[in-house]
C-alpha positions as CSV (number, residue, x, y, z in Angstrom):
1,M,-65.5,-136.1,17.7
2,P,-67.4,-133.5,15.4
3,A,-70.1,-135.3,13.1
4,S,-68.3,-134.3,9.8
5,R,-65.1,-135.6,11.1
6,T,-66.5,-138.7,12.3
7,A,-68.3,-139.5,9.1
8,L,-65.2,-138.9,7.2
9,R,-63.2,-141.1,9.5
10,R,-65.7,-143.8,8.9
11,V,-65.4,-143.5,5.1
12,L,-61.6,-143.4,5.1
13,A,-61.3,-146.4,7.4
14,G,-63.7,-148.4,5.2
15,V,-61.9,-147.5,2.0
16,L,-58.4,-148.1,3.6
17,G,-59.6,-151.4,5.0
18,T,-60.4,-152.4,1.4
19,V,-57.1,-151.0,0.1
20,A,-55.2,-152.9,2.7
21,A,-56.4,-156.2,1.2
22,I,-56.6,-155.3,-2.5
23,A,-53.9,-153.2,-4.3
24,L,-55.6,-150.8,-6.7
25,T,-53.9,-150.2,-10.0
26,A,-54.1,-147.1,-12.2
27,C,-56.0,-149.0,-14.8
28,G,-58.3,-150.5,-12.4
29,G,-56.5,-154.0,-12.3
30,V,-56.0,-155.9,-9.0
31,K,-52.7,-156.9,-7.5
32,T,-52.0,-158.3,-4.2
33,T,-48.5,-158.5,-2.6
34,S,-46.9,-158.3,0.8
35,T,-45.4,-155.4,2.1
36,G,-42.0,-154.6,0.6
37,G,-40.6,-155.0,-2.8
38,D,-39.6,-158.1,-4.8
39,G,-36.6,-156.6,-6.4
40,G,-38.5,-155.2,-9.4
41,E,-39.1,-151.7,-10.4
42,Y,-40.5,-149.5,-7.3
43,P,-43.0,-150.0,-6.2
44,S,-43.4,-153.7,-6.6
45,G,-45.1,-154.3,-3.2
46,N,-47.2,-152.6,-0.6
47,I,-46.1,-149.3,1.0
48,E,-46.8,-149.1,4.6
49,F,-47.9,-145.9,6.3
50,S,-47.4,-145.7,9.9
51,V,-49.0,-143.2,12.2
52,G,-47.6,-142.1,15.6
53,A,-51.0,-141.5,17.0
54,S,-54.3,-143.2,17.8
55,P,-57.1,-143.6,15.2
56,G,-59.4,-140.8,14.7
57,G,-57.0,-137.8,15.4
58,S,-55.7,-135.4,12.8
59,T,-52.5,-137.3,11.9
60,D,-54.3,-140.4,11.5
61,L,-57.0,-139.0,9.2
62,I,-54.5,-137.0,7.1
63,T,-52.4,-140.2,6.7
64,R,-55.3,-142.2,5.6
65,A,-56.4,-139.6,3.1
66,L,-53.0,-139.4,1.7
67,A,-52.4,-143.1,1.6
68,Q,-55.7,-143.7,-0.2
69,G,-54.7,-141.3,-3.0
70,M,-51.1,-142.3,-3.3
71,A,-52.2,-146.0,-3.4
72,K,-54.2,-145.3,-6.4
73,E,-51.5,-143.4,-8.2
74,L,-48.8,-146.0,-7.5
75,G,-50.9,-149.0,-8.1
76,V,-50.1,-150.7,-4.9
77,S,-51.8,-151.2,-1.6
78,A,-51.0,-148.7,1.2
79,P,-51.9,-150.2,4.6
80,V,-52.1,-147.7,7.6
81,L,-50.7,-148.8,10.9
82,N,-51.2,-146.8,14.2
83,K,-48.2,-146.9,16.5
84,P,-49.1,-144.2,19.1
85,G,-46.7,-143.2,21.9
86,A,-44.6,-140.1,23.1
87,N,-46.1,-137.5,20.7
88,G,-45.0,-139.8,17.7
89,A,-41.5,-140.5,19.0
90,L,-42.0,-144.3,19.0
91,N,-43.2,-144.5,15.6
92,A,-40.4,-142.1,14.5
93,K,-37.8,-144.4,16.1
94,E,-39.2,-147.4,14.4
95,L,-39.3,-145.6,10.9
96,Q,-35.7,-144.4,11.5
97,S,-34.5,-148.1,11.8
98,A,-36.4,-149.3,8.8
99,A,-34.9,-150.2,5.4
100,P,-34.6,-147.0,3.3
101,D,-36.3,-148.6,0.3
102,G,-39.7,-146.5,0.2
103,Y,-41.9,-149.3,1.5
104,K,-42.2,-147.9,5.0
105,I,-43.1,-144.1,5.2
106,A,-44.9,-141.9,7.6
107,V,-46.5,-138.5,8.0
108,Q,-44.9,-136.8,10.9
109,N,-45.9,-133.9,13.1
110,A,-43.7,-130.7,13.4
111,S,-44.1,-130.5,17.2
112,L,-42.1,-133.8,17.6
113,F,-39.1,-131.8,16.0
114,T,-39.8,-128.2,17.3
115,I,-41.5,-128.6,20.8
116,T,-40.8,-132.0,22.2
117,P,-37.0,-131.6,22.1
118,L,-37.6,-128.7,24.6
119,T,-39.0,-131.1,27.1
120,V,-36.6,-133.9,27.1
121,S,-32.7,-134.4,27.1
122,P,-30.7,-134.0,23.8
123,A,-30.2,-137.8,23.9
124,E,-34.0,-138.3,23.9
125,A,-34.9,-136.0,21.1
126,T,-36.0,-137.1,17.8
127,K,-33.9,-135.4,15.2
128,I,-35.2,-134.6,11.6
129,D,-31.7,-135.4,10.3
130,S,-32.7,-139.1,10.7
131,F,-35.3,-138.9,7.9
132,D,-35.6,-137.8,4.4
133,V,-38.5,-135.4,3.9
134,I,-40.6,-136.0,0.7
135,T,-43.0,-133.1,0.9
136,G,-44.9,-130.9,3.1
137,V,-48.5,-131.8,3.5
138,S,-50.8,-129.5,5.5
139,R,-51.0,-127.1,8.5
140,D,-53.4,-127.4,11.4
141,D,-53.9,-124.3,13.5
142,Y,-54.7,-124.0,17.2
143,V,-57.7,-122.3,18.9
144,M,-58.0,-121.5,22.5
145,A,-61.8,-122.0,23.6
146,T,-63.9,-121.9,26.6
147,N,-67.2,-123.1,27.8
148,P,-70.0,-120.5,27.4
149,K,-70.6,-120.9,31.3
150,S,-67.3,-119.2,31.9
151,G,-68.4,-115.9,30.5
152,Y,-65.0,-115.4,28.9
153,T,-64.8,-113.9,25.3
154,S,-61.1,-112.9,25.2
155,I,-57.7,-113.3,26.8
156,K,-58.1,-110.1,28.7
157,D,-61.4,-111.4,30.1
158,M,-59.3,-114.2,31.8
159,K,-57.0,-111.6,33.2
160,K,-59.7,-109.5,34.7
161,A,-61.2,-112.6,36.3
162,G,-58.4,-112.5,38.9
163,K,-58.4,-116.3,39.4
164,T,-56.1,-119.1,38.6
165,I,-57.0,-120.6,35.2
166,R,-57.0,-124.3,34.8
167,Y,-56.3,-125.0,31.1
168,G,-56.4,-128.2,29.1
169,T,-53.9,-129.2,26.6
170,T,-53.5,-132.0,24.2
171,G,-50.4,-133.5,26.0
172,V,-46.9,-132.5,27.1
173,G,-44.6,-131.3,24.5
174,T,-47.4,-130.2,22.1
175,G,-48.3,-127.0,20.3
176,A,-51.4,-126.7,22.4
177,Q,-49.3,-126.8,25.6
178,L,-46.8,-124.3,24.2
179,A,-49.4,-121.8,22.9
180,S,-51.3,-121.8,26.2
181,A,-48.2,-121.5,28.5
182,L,-46.9,-118.6,26.5
183,T,-50.2,-116.8,26.4
184,F,-50.8,-117.0,30.1
185,K,-47.3,-116.1,31.0
186,S,-47.1,-113.0,28.6
187,A,-50.6,-111.9,29.8
188,G,-49.6,-112.4,33.4
189,I,-52.5,-114.8,34.1
190,E,-52.0,-117.4,36.8
191,A,-52.6,-120.8,35.2
192,T,-52.3,-124.4,35.7
193,A,-52.0,-126.9,33.0
194,V,-54.1,-130.1,32.8
195,P,-52.7,-132.3,30.1
196,F,-54.8,-134.8,28.2
197,D,-53.7,-137.6,25.9
198,G,-54.9,-135.9,22.6
199,G,-57.6,-133.5,21.5
200,A,-60.6,-135.7,22.1
201,P,-60.3,-136.0,25.9
202,A,-59.3,-132.3,26.2
203,L,-62.5,-131.4,24.2
204,T,-64.6,-133.5,26.4
205,A,-63.3,-132.1,29.7
206,L,-64.0,-128.6,28.3
207,L,-67.6,-129.4,27.2
208,G,-68.1,-130.8,30.5
209,N,-66.7,-127.7,32.3
210,Q,-63.9,-129.6,34.0
211,V,-61.4,-127.1,32.9
212,D,-61.8,-123.2,32.2
213,V,-60.3,-123.3,28.8
214,S,-58.6,-125.5,26.5
215,T,-56.3,-125.1,23.4
216,M,-56.8,-127.7,20.5
217,Q,-56.7,-127.9,16.8
218,I,-59.3,-126.0,14.9
219,G,-60.6,-129.2,13.2
220,E,-61.3,-130.7,16.6
221,A,-63.3,-127.7,18.0
222,I,-65.0,-126.0,15.1
223,E,-68.2,-127.9,15.0
224,N,-68.8,-127.2,18.7
225,V,-68.0,-123.6,18.1
226,K,-70.5,-123.4,15.2
227,A,-73.1,-125.1,17.6
228,G,-72.5,-122.5,20.4
229,K,-71.2,-125.2,22.7
230,L,-67.8,-123.5,22.8
231,V,-66.6,-119.9,22.7
232,P,-63.4,-119.2,20.8
233,L,-61.1,-116.8,22.4
234,A,-58.0,-116.7,20.2
235,V,-56.2,-118.5,17.4
236,F,-52.3,-118.7,17.3
237,S,-51.6,-118.2,13.6
238,K,-49.9,-115.2,12.2
239,E,-53.2,-114.1,10.5
240,R,-56.8,-114.8,11.1
241,I,-58.0,-118.3,9.9
242,P,-60.5,-118.6,7.1
243,Y,-62.3,-121.3,8.9
244,M,-62.9,-119.0,11.9
245,P,-62.6,-115.5,10.4
246,D,-64.3,-113.7,13.4
247,V,-61.8,-114.9,15.9
248,P,-58.8,-112.6,16.5
249,T,-55.3,-113.8,16.8
250,A,-53.5,-113.7,20.1
251,T,-51.2,-111.1,18.5
252,E,-54.1,-108.9,17.7
253,Q,-55.0,-109.0,21.3
254,G,-51.6,-107.9,22.3
255,F,-49.8,-111.0,23.0
256,D,-47.1,-112.2,20.6
257,V,-47.9,-115.9,20.4
258,Q,-47.7,-117.8,17.1
259,V,-47.8,-121.6,17.3
260,T,-48.9,-123.9,14.6
261,Q,-48.9,-127.6,13.8
262,Y,-47.9,-128.8,10.3
263,R,-47.2,-132.1,8.8
264,F,-44.9,-133.6,6.2
265,L,-44.3,-137.0,4.6
266,T,-41.0,-138.7,5.5
267,A,-39.0,-141.8,4.7
268,P,-35.9,-143.4,6.3
269,K,-32.7,-141.5,5.7
270,G,-30.9,-142.6,2.6
271,T,-34.0,-143.5,0.5
272,P,-33.0,-143.6,-3.2
273,Q,-33.8,-140.4,-5.2
274,D,-35.7,-142.2,-7.7
275,V,-38.0,-143.6,-5.1
276,K,-38.4,-140.2,-3.3
277,T,-39.3,-138.8,-6.8
278,K,-42.1,-141.3,-7.3
279,L,-43.4,-140.9,-3.8
280,L,-43.4,-137.1,-4.4
281,D,-45.2,-137.2,-7.8
282,A,-47.9,-139.5,-6.2
283,A,-48.4,-137.1,-3.3
284,K,-48.7,-134.1,-5.7
285,K,-51.2,-135.9,-7.9
286,T,-53.2,-136.8,-4.8
287,F,-53.0,-133.1,-3.5
288,A,-54.6,-132.1,-6.8
289,T,-57.6,-134.4,-6.6
290,P,-61.1,-132.8,-5.7
291,E,-61.5,-135.6,-3.0
292,Y,-58.4,-134.6,-1.2
293,K,-59.0,-130.8,-1.4
294,K,-62.6,-131.7,0.0
295,F,-60.9,-133.5,2.8
296,N,-58.8,-130.5,3.8
297,E,-61.8,-128.2,3.8
298,Q,-64.0,-130.7,5.9
299,N,-61.2,-130.9,8.5
300,S,-60.2,-127.2,8.5
301,L,-56.7,-128.0,7.2
302,T,-54.6,-125.4,5.4
303,P,-52.5,-126.9,2.6
304,M,-48.8,-126.7,3.2
305,E,-47.5,-128.7,0.1
306,V,-44.1,-127.2,0.0
307,T,-40.7,-128.5,-0.7
308,P,-38.5,-130.5,1.8
309,D,-36.1,-127.5,2.0
310,E,-39.0,-125.2,3.1
311,V,-40.1,-127.8,5.6
312,L,-36.7,-128.0,7.1
313,S,-36.3,-124.2,7.2
314,S,-39.7,-123.9,9.1
315,L,-38.6,-126.6,11.5
316,Q,-35.3,-124.8,12.3
317,S,-36.9,-121.4,12.5
318,D,-39.8,-122.6,14.8
319,T,-37.3,-124.4,17.2
320,A,-35.3,-121.2,17.6
321,T,-38.3,-119.1,18.2
322,Y,-39.9,-121.4,20.7
323,K,-36.7,-121.9,22.7
324,K,-36.1,-118.2,22.9
325,Q,-39.7,-117.6,24.1
326,L,-39.6,-120.2,26.7
327,D,-36.1,-119.0,28.0
328,E,-37.4,-115.4,28.0
329,F,-40.5,-116.2,30.2
330,G,-38.7,-119.0,32.3
331,I,-41.3,-121.6,31.1
332,S,-40.6,-125.4,31.5
333,L,-42.9,-127.4,29.5
334,A,-41.5,-130.8,31.2
335,G,-43.6,-129.6,34.2
């Protein structure tokens, strides 16, 4: 975990630990309640944020930053509970079954709805129709990097090497896996996937030269890139990333691969409109604070604070694009 990311995690964990016990009010008063409302005007109780990932990852940090700000705006406590498993599917299933009253919400990943369904049966896939989207939150781009010892500086360098490339990913059904598989297939590079359970172990393996390259989120790699411990080969966004302006996109290098991770705030399907409006208003006010903007910058996140309709449109478009590309190249992400 990069130093700035680790420090920020400690700060957020400390603040949220306090917030979990003491509800902050807009006027600085204190109110303690149990999770869930008491029948009064919403919100009259704690709002639980659940995370479908382990502590310390991007989704966890984003959720904690958002929960901290929204708790202050709404005048209640916002405990954050980690419920990892199946790329967020276990947490999503639990949220889907929760009462649609605004007291249990979650920041969810696009990959759960656009990529994971391409690795499981239709019956197992998590569907966005099971949730109400409150707002878009942010985008987290991917970078493919290598250990300096490899000697690679571009995708074409790997092709010239004439060897089977062992590449690390952050797991099955993730954007890291998809971006890597599409890149190697379109470049005609023989490659073998080595899946890890998240960005941290994938990064550790790459730093230890246990894999040739690895694709991970920029926030997970950037400090080691700046320190010269990793060499970035490509980013998978439409255009170059401001956080890594010197790193060319895969498209610039002749390979039409665009994969990104983005996140959005969700509630159980059927949540009342007035409740969704209050949640949205609190999120918008949080997005506008200097503290939250600084958080995005420190974690190399691009704001994607868009409407629910725009989120749904992106999910639909990405799902169709990814499926078409996988079919075209005959790639199975399920292994």
